[in-house]
C-alpha positions in Angstrom: 8.5 -84.0 -29.4 6.7 -80.8 -30.3 8.3 -78.8 -27.4 11.7 -80.1 -28.4 11.1 -79.1 -32.0 10.0 -75.6 -31.0 13.2 -75.1 -29.0 15.3 -76.3 -32.0 13.5 -73.8 -34.2 14.0 -70.9 -31.8 17.7 -71.7 -31.5 18.2 -72.0 -35.2 17.0 -68.4 -35.8 19.0 -66.6 -33.1 20.4 -63.3 -34.3 24.0 -61.9 -34.3 25.5 -65.1 -35.6 24.6 -66.9 -32.3 22.8 -69.7 -34.1 26.0 -70.5 -36.1 28.3 -70.9 -33.1 29.5 -74.4 -32.2 27.8 -74.3 -28.8 24.3 -73.5 -30.1 24.7 -76.0 -33.0 25.5 -78.7 -30.5 22.4 -77.9 -28.5 20.3 -77.9 -31.6 21.7 -81.3 -32.6 21.0 -82.6 -29.1 17.3 -81.5 -29.1 16.8 -82.6 -32.7 18.0 -86.0 -31.6 15.3 -86.1 -29.0 12.7 -85.2 -31.6 13.7 -88.2 -33.7 13.9 -90.4 -30.7 10.4 -89.6 -29.6 9.0 -89.7 -33.1 10.4 -93.2 -33.7 9.3 -94.5 -30.3 5.9 -96.3 -30.3 3.4 -94.5 -28.1 2.2 -96.5 -25.1 -1.3 -97.9 -25.6 -1.4 -100.1 -22.4 -0.1 -99.7 -18.9 2.5 -102.4 -19.7 3.9 -100.2 -22.5 4.8 -97.3 -20.3 8.0 -98.8 -18.9 9.9 -98.5 -22.2 8.5 -95.0 -22.8 9.4 -93.9 -19.3 13.0 -95.2 -19.9 13.2 -93.0 -23.0 12.0 -90.0 -21.0 14.6 -90.7 -18.4 17.3 -90.9 -21.0 16.3 -87.5 -22.5 16.3 -86.0 -19.0 19.7 -87.2 -18.0 21.3 -86.5 -21.4 20.4 -82.8 -21.5 22.2 -81.8 -18.3 25.1 -80.1 -20.2 22.8 -77.8 -22.2 23.4 -74.8 -20.0 27.2 -75.0 -20.2 27.1 -75.8 -24.0 24.8 -72.9 -24.8 26.9 -70.7 -22.6 30.0 -71.6 -24.7 28.1 -70.5 -27.8 27.4 -67.1 -26.2 31.1 -66.7 -25.3 32.1 -67.6 -28.9 29.8 -65.0 -30.3 31.0 -62.5 -27.8 34.6 -63.1 -28.9 33.7 -62.7 -32.5 31.8 -59.4 -32.3 34.0 -57.8 -29.6 33.3 -56.7 -26.0 31.8 -53.3 -26.8 29.4 -54.6 -29.4 28.3 -57.4 -27.1 27.5 -55.1 -24.3 25.2 -53.2 -26.6 23.1 -56.3 -27.3 23.6 -58.0 -24.0 20.1 -57.2 -22.6 18.5 -58.7 -25.7 20.8 -61.8 -25.5 19.8 -62.2 -21.8 16.1 -61.9 -22.7 16.4 -64.6 -25.4 18.3 -66.9 -23.1 15.8 -66.3 -20.3 12.9 -67.2 -22.6 14.7 -70.4 -23.8 15.6 -71.6 -20.3 12.1 -70.9 -19.0 10.7 -73.2 -21.7 13.4 -75.8 -21.0 12.5 -75.7 -17.3 8.8 -76.3 -18.2 9.8 -79.2 -20.5 12.1 -80.8 -17.8 9.2 -80.4 -15.3 6.9 -82.4 -17.5 9.6 -85.1 -18.0 10.4 -85.4 -14.3 6.7 -85.5 -13.4 5.9 -88.2 -15.9 8.9 -90.4 -14.8 8.1 -89.9 -11.1 4.4 -90.7 -11.6 5.3 -94.3 -12.3 5.8 -94.8 -8.5 3.1 -94.3 -5.9 3.8 -92.6 -2.6 1.5 -91.2 0.0 1.2 -87.4 -0.2 3.0 -87.3 -3.6 1.8 -87.0 -7.1 4.7 -87.3 -9.6 7.1 -84.7 -8.4 4.5 -82.6 -6.6 4.5 -83.1 -2.8 1.6 -82.1 -0.6 3.8 -81.3 2.4 7.0 -79.7 1.4 9.2 -79.0 4.4 10.9 -75.7 3.5 13.2 -75.7 6.5 14.7 -79.1 5.7 15.4 -78.1 2.1 17.0 -74.8 3.2 19.3 -76.6 5.7 20.3 -79.2 3.2 21.1 -76.7 0.4 22.9 -74.5 2.9 25.1 -77.4 3.8 25.8 -78.2 0.1 26.6 -74.5 -0.6 29.1 -74.4 2.3 30.8 -77.7 1.1 31.1 -76.3 -2.5 32.6 -73.0 -1.2 35.1 -74.9 0.9 36.1 -77.1 -2.0 36.6 -74.2 -4.4 37.9 -71.5 -2.1 39.1 -73.3 0.9 36.8 -71.5 3.2 33.0 -71.2 3.6 30.6 -68.8 5.3 28.4 -69.7 8.2 24.8 -70.0 7.1 22.0 -69.8 9.6 18.5 -70.8 8.6 16.1 -68.8 10.6 12.3 -69.0 10.8 12.0 -72.7 10.0 12.6 -74.7 13.1 12.4 -78.5 13.2 9.6 -80.2 14.9 5.8 -80.0 14.8 3.6 -77.0 14.3 3.2 -74.7 17.2 0.4 -72.3 18.0 1.2 -68.6 18.5 1.3 -67.7 22.2 -1.5 -66.1 24.1 -1.5 -62.3 23.8 -0.1 -62.5 20.2 -2.2 -61.1 17.4 -2.0 -64.5 15.9 -3.1 -66.3 19.0 -4.4 -69.8 18.3 -3.0 -69.8 14.7 0.0 -71.9 13.5 3.3 -70.1 14.2 4.8 -69.9 10.7 8.3 -69.6 12.1 8.2 -73.4 12.4 8.0 -76.0 9.7 6.4 -74.1 6.9 4.8 -76.7 4.7 2.9 -76.4 1.5 2.2 -78.2 -1.8 5.1 -77.7 -4.2 7.9 -79.4 -6.1 10.9 -80.0 -3.7 13.3 -80.4 -6.6 12.5 -76.9 -7.9 12.9 -75.3 -4.4 16.6 -76.4 -4.4 17.4 -73.9 -7.1 
């Protein structure tokens, strides 16, 4: 609730009339609603109470997916009001403000996703943090999704080749190599991270 309230406050004091645009007002209303929702929800005191609280977290996470587009419409509205030339003068500052907002939003969504996922127990996984993230698999999956999106929008798509992350088990570097006896990092690079965040 505190993080949501902070985001609302920052949006409400944006300069150049940005805080008065319909897009920004809509986002402020959205986040204000989350503050009220959380403030009115009883805090879980026992394990049995967490199910309802988790459902509330999931509702907030799903409901805020249009924030990027809505906030963007506010920027376009302000840009139209002040004119292209004036906007270009302040554009670096606008970008800085939006970058700061979205970084905070990413942090908030990370905490929500982690809390929700922590309700289920899986080997090698803690919430949304996986101990063995297979980078190659994610790269290939996202490359496929990117090609399909390009084909849908433009009718064509580029060939995407994922190099340096082959499928299969770890291999040792060959004899004579400066890395002899060590894992060959051109295969199945795995490390502890959040798979969902790697997709972006």
